C-alpha positions as CSV (number, residue, x, y, z in Angstrom):
1,X,-4.0,-18.2,6.1
2,X,-2.0,-15.3,6.9
3,X,-3.1,-11.7,6.8
4,X,-1.3,-10.0,3.9
5,X,-1.1,-6.2,3.2
6,X,-0.8,-5.3,-0.4
7,X,1.1,-2.1,-1.3
8,X,0.8,0.0,-4.5
9,X,4.6,1.2,-5.3
10,X,4.7,4.1,-8.0
11,X,2.5,7.3,-9.3
12,X,-0.1,7.3,-11.5
13,X,-2.5,10.4,-11.6
14,X,-5.1,8.1,-12.7
15,X,-5.6,6.6,-9.0
16,X,-3.7,8.9,-6.4
17,X,-3.8,12.6,-5.7
18,X,-0.5,14.5,-5.8
19,X,-2.3,16.7,-3.3
20,X,-1.1,14.4,-0.9
21,X,2.5,14.5,-1.6
22,X,4.4,16.1,1.5
23,X,8.0,17.9,1.0
24,X,10.1,16.4,3.5
25,X,8.6,13.1,3.6
26,X,9.7,10.5,6.5
27,X,9.8,7.8,4.2
28,X,7.8,6.2,1.1
29,X,4.3,5.9,2.7
30,X,4.0,9.7,4.0
31,X,4.8,11.3,0.6
32,X,2.5,9.0,-1.2
33,X,4.8,7.1,-3.6
34,X,3.5,3.9,-1.8
35,X,0.5,3.5,-0.6
36,X,-1.7,0.5,1.3
37,X,-4.9,-0.2,-1.0
38,X,-6.4,-3.6,0.6
39,X,-5.6,-6.0,3.4
40,X,-6.2,-9.2,2.7
41,X,-6.2,-13.1,4.3
42,X,-4.4,-15.0,1.7
43,X,-2.2,-18.4,1.9
44,X,0.3,-16.5,0.0
45,X,1.8,-12.8,-0.9
46,X,1.3,-13.6,-4.7
47,X,-2.2,-15.0,-3.9
48,X,-2.8,-12.0,-2.0
49,X,-1.8,-9.6,-4.9
50,X,-4.2,-11.9,-7.3
51,X,-7.3,-11.3,-4.7
52,X,-6.6,-7.2,-4.5
53,X,-8.9,-5.2,-6.3
54,X,-6.9,-2.1,-6.8
55,X,-5.7,-0.5,-9.8
56,X,-2.1,-0.4,-11.1
57,X,-0.8,1.7,-14.2
58,X,2.1,2.3,-15.6
59,X,5.0,2.7,-13.6
60,X,3.2,0.9,-10.8
61,X,3.5,-2.3,-9.0
62,X,1.3,-4.2,-6.4
63,X,3.5,-6.1,-3.9
64,X,1.9,-7.7,-0.3
65,X,3.7,-8.9,2.9
66,X,2.3,-10.0,6.1
67,X,5.3,-8.7,8.1
68,X,4.7,-4.9,8.0
69,X,6.9,-4.0,10.8
70,X,10.1,-4.9,8.6
71,X,9.3,-2.0,6.3
72,X,9.7,1.4,7.3
73,X,6.9,3.2,7.6
74,X,4.6,1.1,6.9
75,X,2.7,0.3,10.1
76,X,1.7,4.2,10.5
77,X,0.2,3.4,6.7
78,X,-1.4,0.7,7.8
79,X,-3.2,2.8,11.0
80,X,-4.1,5.5,8.4
81,X,-5.8,3.0,6.1
82,X,-7.6,1.7,9.0
83,X,-8.7,5.0,10.0
84,X,-10.4,5.6,6.4
85,X,-12.1,2.2,6.5
86,X,-13.7,2.6,9.7
């Protein structure tokens, strides 16, 4: 089992706030286009997405990774997610 970070890409007003968007983002996570929605222990990325309880609307997709260092801005987004949770 590995720890997977489930990310939602895309924007929909039903589950995201436009107030968070920044004018000069360094990456997709800071501007609110991509967001860490859950951290899951799973056997694969597909299983992590299936176990995730996040909503996904038109124009959005869920994906998971166990290697956050390979995606620009993801480590920062994980830290922000964990601060909100605790």
